[in-house]
N, C-alpha and C positions, 0 to 999 in steps of 0.2 A: 197162932193158927193162921194158915193161909186158906183162902177160899178162891177158887177159879170158876168163872162162868164163861164157858165157850159157847158163844151164840151161834145160831145157824147162819154161817157166813157162806153157804153154798160151796164154791170151789176155792174160797179165800180164807182169810184169817180175820177174826174179830172176837176179842175176849176181854173180860174184866178181871183184875186181880184185887182182892180185898185183904187187908191186913190191919194190925193194930187192935186195940181194945176200946170199944167193942166192934171191931171190923169196920171202923169208920174212915179208913184210908182207902182210896180207890185209884187204880191205874187202868186206863183204857189202852189196850194195845191193838192198833190197826182198826179199820172200819169196814172191811169187807168190800166186795165189788158192788156194782150198780144194783139198787133195789134193797140192799140189806139195811141201809140207814132208815128208810121209811118203813120197811116191813117189821124190823126187829130192834135195831139199835136205839132209835129215838125213843120208842116206848119204854125200853128198859132203863135208859138214862133218866127219863122223867120220873121213874119210880124211886130213884136214889134220893136220899134225904140231903138237905143242905146242912151246913154246919150249925146254923141257928134257925130254929122254927121255920119261918116262911122264906128262907133263903132258897135260891135256885139249886138244883142238883150240883153237887161239888165233885170235881175230879182233881185229885192232887197232880196227876200226870196224864197227858195224852201222848202216847208214843207211836210214831209211824216207823215201823221197822225198815221199810224201804219204799221207794216210789214205784209201785206196780199197781195196776188197776184193782186187782183182787185184794189189795190191802189198803189202798189209798182212797178209793171213791167215797166210802162212807165218811171219812174224815173231811174230805173236801166239802161234802154236804153239811156236815156238822158245823164247820167253821163258816159256811155260807149262811146258815141260819143265824149264827151269832153276829155276823157282819150286817145282815139285813136288819136285825133288831137294833143294832148300834146306829145304823143309818136312819131308822125310823124313830129314834129317840126312846125306844122301849127298853125295858129291863132285859138283860141277856138271858137266854134260856138255860145256860149252863155257866157255872163258875169254874174256870180252868186256871190252875196255878202256873203250869209250865208245859211247854211242848218239847218233846224230845224227837229230833228229826235231823237226819244228815242229808242236806241238799247235795246231790251228786256234784253240782258245780263247785260248791264250797270245798268238798273233799279234793277235787281236782286242783283247785287254786291253793289249797294248803301245801301241796307239793310243787306246784308250778303257778305262781301268782300271775294272774291276767290271762291264763290259757283259756278259761271258760268263756271270757268275754270275746275273745277272738274267734271262738268256734260257734258262739251263740247264733250269729246270723245264718250259719249253715243249718242249724237245728230248726230255727224259725221257718226257714224255707221248706224243710222236710216235714213240718208238722201236719201236712195234709195227709200223711199216712195215719190211718185211724189208730192203730195200736201204739205206734211210737209217739204220735202227737198227743194221745190221751195221757200217757204216763209223763211226758215232758211237761205238759200243761198242768197236770195235777200237782207236781212238785212245786211249780211256780206259784200256783194258786194257794197252796198251803203256806208257803213261805210268805206271800204277800198278806194273807189273812192274819198270820201271827203278828206281823208288823202292825197292821191296822188295829188289831185288838190289843196291842201292847202286851202280848204274852211274854213271859220270862223265858226266852228260848234257851233250851239245853241247860237250864239251871238245875242243880248247882254245879254242873260239870264245867261251865265256863268256856265251852267250845264244843267241837264235834265229838260225838260218841265213838271213840275208836279204842282198839285193844289196849287194855290196861287202865282205862279211865275208871274211876270209882266215885261213888257218892253215897250218902246216907239220907234217907227220908224217914223222919221219926225213927222207928227201930227196924227199918228195912234197909239192908245193905245191898247195893247194886254195883256189880262189876261188869264192865263191857268186855266181852270175849272177842268180838269181831265187829267191824272189819279191821284187818291187820295191814301192816305195811305192804305185804305182797299183793293183797287185793287192791290197795290204793295205787300201787305201782302199775298194775294192769289197767286200772281205770285211766290213769294218766297217759299210758301208752296209746290207748284207744283214741283219746281226744287229740293227742299229738298227730297220730296217723290221719285222722279226719281232717285236721288243719292242713297238713302237708299235701294231701291228695285233693283237698277241696271237695271231699266226698262225705257227706253226713251219714251215708249208709253204714259206714264203719261203726257209728254209734247207734243209729236208729235201728239197725238190724238186731242189735243187742237188746233193745227194748222189746222186740217181738219175741225173741227166744228166752228172754229173762236174764241173760248173762250180765248185762250192765247193771240193772238195779240189784240183782242178787249179789254182785260183788260188794255193794255198799250196804248190804243188809245188816242191821244191828242185831247182835246176839247178846242177850243179857243173862247173867247168873245172879239170881235173887237169893238172898239169905234172910230168914226171919225166924226168930225163936227156935233156932236149931234145925230149921227145915230149909230145903233148897229146891229151886226150880230153875231149869235151863230152858230159855225161850229162844228159839233158833231162827225165827223168821224164815227166809228162803235161802239162807247161807249154805254153802257147800260144806259137806261133812268134814273134809280134810282141813278146811280153814277153821272150823269150830275146834277140832282136835288140836290144831296148831296153837290156837289162842289159849286153850285150856292148859297146854304144856307151858306156854310162855308165862302164864299166871302162876305156875307152880302147883296147880290143883290136880294135875294129871301127870303120872309118870309111868314107867314100865313095870313098877312093882305090882300094881293092882288097878282094876278099873275104877273110874270115878263113879260114885253112887250119888244120885240125886233123887229127891222124892218125886219130882215131876219133870218129864221131858216132853216138850212139844216137838214132834218130829219135823226136821227141816223140809220145806217145800212140799207140804201136804203128803209126805210119804213117797215122794218120787224116787225112783231108783237112779235118777240122774244126779242126785245130790249126795247120796250116801253109798257106801260100800259095806260089806259085811263087817269089816274091822271097826266101823263106827260104833256098832252095838256091842262089840267085844270090849270096847274101851269106855263106853258110857252106858251105865245101867240105871234103871229107875224102877220105882214102885208103880208109877202111873205113866204110861206112854199115851200121848194124846195125838190124834190125827184129825186135823181140820180139813175136811174134803167132802165132796158129795159123789165123786165118781162119774159125773155127768159130762162136763166139758172136757175133762182130762181123765185119763185112767189112773187116778190117784185114790188110794195108795197102790203102789205096785205090789203084785204078789211076791216078787223077789224081796222087796223091802220087808214085808211081813215075815217071810221065811228067815231072812237074816236076823231079824229081831228075835224071833222065837228060838232059833238055833243057837243064839248067843247065850241063852240061859239054860240052866240045868232043868231036867224034867220036873223036879219037885219044887222049883222056885215059884213063889207066890207073887204075882203082880197082875196089873190090869191093863188091857189095851182098850182105850176109849176111842169111839168114833163119833164125830159130831153129827153124822147123818147115817141113815140106813143105806148101805152100799152092798148090794147082793153079792158081787164077785169077791169083795173083801171079806164079808162075813162067811162065805162058803170056804175061802182059803183058811180063815182063822178056825173054823170048825174042824177042818182037816188037820190043822196043825195042833189042835188041842188034844188029840188022841194021845193018851198016856202022859199028859202034862197037867200042871196044877194051875195055870194062869186062867184069868177070867176075861170076858169081853163085855164091855159096857157100851151100849148104843143109845144115843139121845132119842127119846120117844118123840114122835112127830108133834104131839100135843104140848111138849115141854118147850119153853122159851130158850132154855140153855142147858148144856151139859154141865152139871154142877159137881165139882170135886173139892172136897175139904181135906186139908192135910194138917195133922196135929190135933191134939186134944184141946178143947176149949179151956180157958183159964178158970 
């Protein structure tokens, strides 16, 4: 049985995955933007039990899908609390086994050794830009915190999480769908261009529009006890489909069915097209957004999702927040159709989804 807790991450992502018997394995994926850690995430983590009696809350995995403020800020603050306790000689507030995180610099160096070091001075000088500087510094802070805390980085993968990598945690099978070689090639090209021109804007502009971090976004296919979940971060839909085909789990014969699909980039129509939903179908579609800072989810995305399914198909569209324009569009789309809509109640800490029957 899988249980997912999608916390109120405002316009970002932050959720817990529970598995095992009796649901004692926990993965934290992303930490949401500024304010989410103090308001929601920290309190929920402190409610988790340790492995033995008085042990601190235990996380088998902390996964940062990519370096972007609406995913990374909460994890920066989590690790900051851990480092502060370490420096004060106090017990760590959380026990974390491993951190899954693709540093953009490491991905670039994997294809072009030494390239990131030669471009780093340009980025440091450009870090005065609020958006670009925040994302760049967050990635560096998380990497440095993992080193200081002696976390087992990217274990048991043994390296960056890229297309085709696989691992098993207890009885959870994890397969990395993205980033793939094409995304990494585009990342490398951006860094080479920045170096040749001496213009960090080639990279930092990408941090503002999300293209650079999104290229490195980790996409995970989770399998447990016959159930499946596809966690897409902010990856582009075409890269997700390409990765699924490369893994042999998607072909032209029929769509891939998963129990849960977290929509890419909070339901933005910039990351998916109609064919994405034609090729990947789910019983539970989750949209982590609040519709405030960005117009997410797009009405077009919702229409593509619904029109990809037969009128009598039963499934649920979940929203982590009350979003009037999205709920109005879903109400219109529900006419003559069998799907349901589930919205996290404001009083609830998380949107809870359980998949599979208990043992």
